[in-house]
C-alpha positions as CSV (number, residue, x, y, z in Angstrom):
1,X,20.1,112.4,75.8
2,X,20.5,108.8,76.8
3,X,21.6,106.7,73.8
4,X,22.5,103.0,73.8
5,X,25.8,101.8,72.4
6,X,23.9,99.7,69.9
7,X,22.1,102.7,68.5
8,X,25.4,104.8,67.9
9,X,26.0,105.6,64.2
10,X,28.8,107.8,62.5
11,X,27.8,111.2,61.2
12,X,26.4,111.5,57.7
13,X,29.1,111.5,54.9
14,X,31.8,110.8,57.5
15,X,32.4,107.3,56.1
16,X,32.7,106.4,52.4
17,X,31.6,102.9,51.1
18,X,34.2,100.3,50.3
19,X,35.3,100.1,46.6
20,X,33.7,97.0,45.2
21,X,35.9,95.6,42.4
22,X,35.2,93.0,39.8
23,X,31.5,93.8,39.4
24,X,31.2,94.3,35.7
25,X,32.0,96.8,33.0
26,X,29.6,99.5,34.2
27,X,31.1,99.8,37.7
28,X,34.4,101.3,36.3
29,X,36.5,98.7,38.3
30,X,35.4,95.5,36.5
31,X,37.5,92.8,34.7
32,X,41.1,94.0,35.7
33,X,39.8,95.7,38.9
34,X,41.7,98.8,38.3
35,X,45.1,97.0,38.2
36,X,45.7,97.4,34.5
37,X,47.1,94.6,32.2
38,X,49.9,92.3,33.0
39,X,53.0,93.1,35.1
40,X,54.1,92.5,38.6
41,X,51.7,94.9,40.2
42,X,48.6,93.3,38.5
43,X,49.4,89.9,40.1
44,X,48.3,88.5,43.4
45,X,51.0,89.2,45.9
46,X,52.9,91.3,43.4
47,X,54.4,93.8,45.8
48,X,57.7,95.7,45.0
49,X,60.1,96.2,47.8
50,X,60.7,99.8,49.0
51,X,63.7,101.2,47.2
52,X,63.6,98.5,44.5
53,X,64.7,99.9,41.0
54,X,64.1,96.9,38.7
55,X,67.4,95.2,39.4
56,X,69.5,98.4,39.0
57,X,71.6,99.0,42.1
58,X,69.4,101.2,44.3
59,X,70.3,104.7,45.2
60,X,70.8,104.0,48.9
61,X,73.3,101.4,48.0
62,X,75.1,103.4,45.4
63,X,75.9,106.2,47.7
64,X,78.7,105.9,50.2
65,X,78.1,105.6,54.0
66,X,78.8,108.9,55.7
67,X,79.5,110.1,59.2
68,X,78.8,108.9,62.7
69,X,77.9,111.2,65.8
70,X,78.4,109.6,69.2
71,X,75.5,110.3,71.7
72,X,78.0,110.1,74.5
73,X,79.6,113.4,73.4
74,X,76.4,115.2,73.8
75,X,76.6,115.4,77.5
76,X,80.4,115.6,78.0
77,X,83.0,118.3,77.2
78,X,86.7,119.0,77.4
79,X,88.0,122.3,78.7
80,X,91.6,123.6,78.6
81,X,93.1,124.6,82.1
82,X,94.1,128.0,80.8
83,X,90.4,128.9,80.1
84,X,89.8,128.8,83.9
85,X,91.7,132.1,84.2
86,X,88.3,133.8,83.6
87,X,87.0,132.4,86.8
88,X,87.7,134.4,89.9
89,X,86.7,131.7,92.5
90,X,89.4,129.3,93.7
91,X,87.2,126.2,93.9
92,X,85.7,125.2,90.5
93,X,82.6,123.1,89.8
94,X,80.6,122.3,86.8
95,X,77.8,124.8,87.9
96,X,80.4,127.5,88.0
97,X,81.6,126.7,84.4
98,X,78.0,126.9,83.2
99,X,77.6,130.3,85.0
100,X,80.7,131.7,83.2
101,X,79.5,130.1,79.9
102,X,82.6,128.1,79.4
103,X,80.5,124.9,78.9
104,X,76.9,124.3,77.6
105,X,74.0,124.1,80.0
106,X,73.3,120.4,79.1
107,X,76.8,119.2,79.9
108,X,77.0,116.7,82.8
109,X,80.7,115.6,82.6
110,X,83.7,117.8,82.1
111,X,87.4,116.8,81.6
112,X,90.1,119.5,82.3
113,X,93.0,119.1,79.9
114,X,96.4,120.8,79.6
115,X,98.5,122.7,78.8
116,X,98.9,124.6,82.1
117,X,100.6,127.9,81.2
118,X,98.9,130.0,83.9
119,X,100.4,130.1,87.3
120,X,97.2,130.2,89.3
121,X,96.3,127.0,91.0
122,X,92.7,126.2,91.2
123,X,91.0,123.4,93.1
124,X,88.8,121.2,90.8
125,X,85.7,119.6,92.3
126,X,83.5,116.9,90.6
127,X,85.6,116.8,87.3
128,X,88.2,114.6,85.8
129,X,91.7,115.9,84.9
130,X,94.7,114.8,82.8
131,X,98.0,113.9,84.4
132,X,99.7,117.3,83.4
133,X,96.8,119.2,85.1
134,X,97.0,116.9,88.2
135,X,100.7,117.6,88.5
136,X,100.1,121.4,88.1
137,X,97.5,121.8,90.8
138,X,99.3,119.2,93.1
139,X,96.7,116.5,93.6
């Protein structure tokens, strides 16, 4: 089946013919061309902006602005030092925290915060700590 590009045609009834407006009364779209009488939308270039309510204050401007969620916080987390008592290992990494389900799997940065009420001293690797935690573990 070798056909030339010039001979290609769309399938039957897959394309509908263009609406021809302004072609007399019998066509159904004569005279006003389906636009009705008068008004902004009947004129050439008479477009209405999205959200325009005829001069009334639009809904999106009447309602107050609400909320903000930082995309930075999706990948970082804070963890209290006391929660590390669940972990038996002495050296703590982010992978270990994920294993013990103390932080989400998606987390990439962890900050260890106080208070330090447990007496165990754990070594923290690849994470940031507050001053009180640094003093407790002796870094």
